[in-house]
N, C-alpha and C positions, 0 to 999 in steps of 0.2 A: 232265602230264609227258610229254615226247616220249620214245619209245623209239628207240633207235638200234642200227644193225648197223654193225659195223666190220669191214671187209675189209683184211686185211694181206697185203701182197705180201712174202713172205719170199724175198728174192733175195740170198742169201749170196754167190754167185759172180758174180752179174750186175755189181756194182760194179767188180770187177777186171776182168772181160771188156770191159764197155762203156768203162771209162777208157781201155783200150788202143786202143779204136776212137774216141775222142774223144767218146763219147756219155755224158752224164751222167744219172744217175737223178734225177728231180725229186721224186717222191713215192714213199714206202715204205707208205703206208696211204691208204684212202678211207674216208670215213665216209658211210653212206647211212641215210636214216631207214627205219625198220621199214615194209615194205609198198610202198616205192617201188621203181621198176625201176632195175636196175644198168646204167649206161651208160658204159663205160670208153672213154677215148679215149687211144690210145698216145702222142700228143704232150702229153698232160697228166702222163704217168707218166715218159716219157723225153724228153730233150732232142734231138729229131730232127725232121727236116723233115717236113712234111705227106706229101710225096712217098715218104717212108721208111715211114710209118705202116702201110702194108699188109703190111709184113714182120713186123709184131708181132701175135701173136694172144694171147689170154688164155682159159685154161681156168677157168671159174667154176663147174663142174658141182657142186662140194660146198658152194656158197653158197646159202643160204636166207635171201633178204632179208624173209621174214615172221617169222623167229625172231631175236630179239635175240642176238648173240654175235660172237665174232671167227672169222673164216674165212681159210683159206689159198687163195690163187689161184697158178696157174702161168702164167708168161708164156714165150711163145716167140719169139725173136728171132733171125732168120737161121738157121732150123732148128734151133736149140738151146733145150733147156727149162731153166728156172731156177724152182726151188722156194724 
């Protein structure tokens, strides 16, 4: 049986903010196999151009991919944090 870690991006305000900017949120969660490395790509989470991806950072310091569970991450886009 595979063990899975689910990472959930809780961005309640991000949808309203980004829709005003014309940016659409593509994913609200990412599933990672337990023990695998977490590799987030801004262009897979937000509908942005590759050239804008450097403006998005993720704080995943609370995520433990070795332990099965659901974790919250913080996305920062254009100097604003979303939890």
